[in-house]
C-alpha positions, 0 to 999 in steps of 0.5 A, spaced: 599 884 543 599 881 536 594 880 531 594 872 529 595 871 522 589 867 521 585 873 523 589 878 518 588 873 513 580 873 514 580 881 513 585 881 507 580 876 504 574 880 505 578 886 503 579 884 496 571 883 495 569 890 498 575 895 496 571 899 491 572 906 489 579 906 486 586 908 489 583 914 493 577 910 496 581 904 497 586 908 501 580 911 505 577 904 506 584 902 509 585 908 513 578 907 516 579 899 518 586 899 520 587 906 523 580 908 526 577 901 527 581 895 528 587 900 531 592 895 527 597 901 526 597 908 528 596 914 523 603 916 523 606 909 521 600 908 516 602 915 513 609 913 513 608 907 509 603 910 504 608 916 502 613 910 500 608 907 496 606 914 493 613 914 490 613 907 487 611 906 480 605 901 480 598 901 484 599 904 491 593 901 494 596 894 493 603 896 495 600 899 502 596 893 503 602 888 502 607 893 506 602 893 512 601 885 511 609 884 511 610 889 517 605 885 521 607 878 519 613 877 515 614 876 508 609 871 507 604 876 511 605 881 505 605 876 500 598 873 502 595 880 503 597 883 496 595 876 493 588 877 497 587 884 495 588 882 487 585 875 486 578 877 487 578 883 482 582 878 477 577 873 477 571 878 477 574 881 471 575 875 467 568 873 468 565 880 466 570 880 460 567 873 458 560 876 459 562 883 455 564 879 449 559 874 449 552 878 451 554 885 450 552 891 454 546 889 459 542 894 461 542 893 469 550 893 468 549 900 465 544 902 470 549 900 476 555 904 473 550 910 472 549 910 480 556 908 482 560 913 478 557 919 482 558 916 488 566 914 486 566 922 485 564 923 492 568 918 495 575 921 492 573 928 494 571 926 501 578 922 501 582 928 499 578 932 505 579 927 510 586 926 508 588 933 508 585 934 515 589 928 518 595 929 514 596 936 514 598 938 521 600 945 519 596 950 515 603 952 511 603 945 508 596 947 505 600 952 500 604 945 497 597 942 496 594 948 493 601 949 488 600 941 487 593 942 485 595 948 480 600 944 477 596 938 475 590 942 474 592 948 470 599 946 468 598 939 466 605 937 470 606 930 470 605 927 477 612 924 478 615 931 477 610 934 482 612 928 487 619 930 486 618 938 487 614 936 493 620 932 496 625 937 494 621 942 498 620 938 504 628 937 504 629 944 504 623 945 509 625 940 514 632 944 515 629 951 514 623 950 518 623 944 522 617 946 526 612 946 520 615 939 517 615 936 524 608 938 525 605 931 525 609 929 531 606 935 535 599 934 533 599 927 534 600 928 542 594 932 542 590 926 539 595 920 541 589 916 545 585 916 539 590 915 533 595 911 535 596 910 543 593 903 543 595 901 536 598 895 535 603 898 531 604 904 534 608 911 533 614 908 538 613 900 537 620 898 535 621 895 528 621 887 528 627 884 527 625 881 520 623 888 518 630 891 519 635 892 513 640 886 512 644 885 506 643 878 506 636 878 506 636 884 500 640 880 496 636 873 497 630 877 495 632 880 489 635 874 486 628 870 488 625 876 484 629 876 478 628 868 477 620 870 478 621 874 472 626 871 468 623 864 468 616 865 466 617 870 460 623 865 458 618 859 458 613 863 454 618 865 449 620 858 448 613 855 448 610 861 443 615 865 440 617 872 442 612 875 437 606 871 440 601 875 444 603 872 451 610 874 451 609 881 448 603 882 454 609 880 459 614 885 456 609 890 455 606 890 462 613 889 465 614 896 462 607 899 465 609 896 472 616 899 472 616 906 468 609 909 470 609 913 476 603 916 480 598 909 480 593 907 476 591 913 473 598 915 471 599 908 467 592 908 463 595 913 458 601 909 457 596 903 456 591 906 452 597 908 447 600 901 447 594 897 447 590 901 443 594 905 438 600 901 437 599 893 438 591 894 437 589 889 442 583 892 444 579 898 441 578 905 444 571 903 446 573 897 449 578 900 453 573 905 456 568 900 458 574 896 461 576 902 465 568 903 467 569 896 470 575 897 473 572 903 477 566 899 479 569 892 481 573 891 487 581 891 487 586 896 484 583 900 478 590 898 475 586 891 474 583 894 468 590 891 465 587 884 466 581 886 462 585 889 456 589 882 456 583 878 457 580 881 451 586 881 447 587 873 448 580 872 447 579 875 440 586 872 438 584 865 440 592 864 442 590 857 444 585 855 438 578 857 436 575 852 441 579 855 447 577 862 446 575 863 454 582 860 456 586 864 451 583 870 455 584 867 462 591 866 461 592 872 458 589 876 464 593 872 469 600 873 465 598 881 465 597 880 472 603 877 474 608 881 470 604 888 473 604 886 480 611 882 481 615 889 481 610 891 486 611 886 491 619 886 490 619 894 492 615 892 498 619 886 501 626 889 498 625 896 500 620 896 506 626 895 511 630 901 508 623 905 509 622 902 516 629 905 518 627 912 516 621 912 521 621 918 526 627 921 523 626 928 520 631 929 514 627 923 511 620 924 514 620 932 512 620 930 504 614 925 505 610 930 509 611 935 503 609 929 498 603 927 503 600 935 502 602 935 494 598 928 494 592 931 497 592 936 491 592 931 486 587 927 489 582 933 489 584 934 481 582 927 480 575 928 483 574 934 479 576 930 473 571 925 475 566 930 476 566 933 469 566 926 466 560 924 470 556 930 470 557 932 463 557 926 459 557 929 453 562 935 455 560 942 457 556 943 450 551 938 452 546 938 458 548 936 465 546 929 468 542 932 474 541 925 477 548 924 477 549 931 481 544 928 485 547 922 487 554 925 488 551 930 493 547 925 496 553 920 497 557 926 499 552 928 505 552 920 507 559 920 508 561 927 511 554 928 515 552 921 517 559 918 517 556 912 513 561 907 510 564 907 503 560 900 502 554 902 504 554 909 500 556 905 494 551 900 495 545 905 495 548 909 489 548 902 485 540 901 488 539 908 486 542 907 479 537 901 478 531 904 480 532 910 475 533 905 470 527 902 471 523 908 471 526 910 465 
């Protein structure tokens, strides 16, 4: 049995419009749709791909979508899945950027944000709980989760270092205590019928021929990827000059894509430092507003980079004063191209190597440890959101009681009533509007 490409494309297109909630919410949505409902991929194969994406610089949710699309329908399937995941967000943020600069902050948009942010907080914490229950099969692995949380929450250790330490623990543990680090395989037997027994890409489904490692294929894809980076940036330099906005955007966001690990939340400090402090493309206030838009629109949270680029292009009017909108739109497209190009290449080139490690303990043990560590990092992220949502003016200010109520109601809807993420977000947005109307 195989999913037709047209059916998969329809789902990827829909996903681009409903993937709210940042990386954690999007991964939860992917898990719910692909593992639990549609059975396109098994739990273990899903986590195997996710762990690889967690190791890469760039947006892990978009990379995971690309990986699964590639595994199902070759390179064209991966490319289309990744594009459909990003394109709606790009178009929406260009439109919102224009509204933001032209009409300013509208009350109803602020009301939507007020309702959605507490729900996003609940979704992040719910994802950590759900992911921990499914992915951490042995209680000893919760020690890694706890250490990861302490490392990032208390000691403020960078995410890449946490991932590296978890991988080293996994390498050591896989040799010393193989029963613990192969616990996923053991626990999968008990729930095989539910999680992977009828999955189209199951635990024991052979890797298709096109997804196997080949020196020739790897060299060809690497050459094409290099040209897709060199030719556009060379054209921008020729037409506008190296010091112009567009080439600088291309170079800056290439570095952002390659040098920042840990997903969107790790890249934001780098972008803030460069875009606000160094280049002064946007103000600090605009950067924060862009983050709010990124959190409450579908698609990868890292699309806030497109918003930053749009503001820069619009304000600098690179194409002339009468084409401010198109100056911003082209800047947003440039930022998106150079931000996501490496992500596609990481999957299409590195995917075959990762598929070859499936089921081998010496490779899966480090990934199991990394999964446990990531759960701790997601808990930290949820608490970070909770602080900023519940205490908008810091601990010295008052608690936002409506935000606490919305967050608790969203958590109850997710955990007790098993409502979908989109339903919860829609309900939270409605509550935000109602509270705004009531003053």
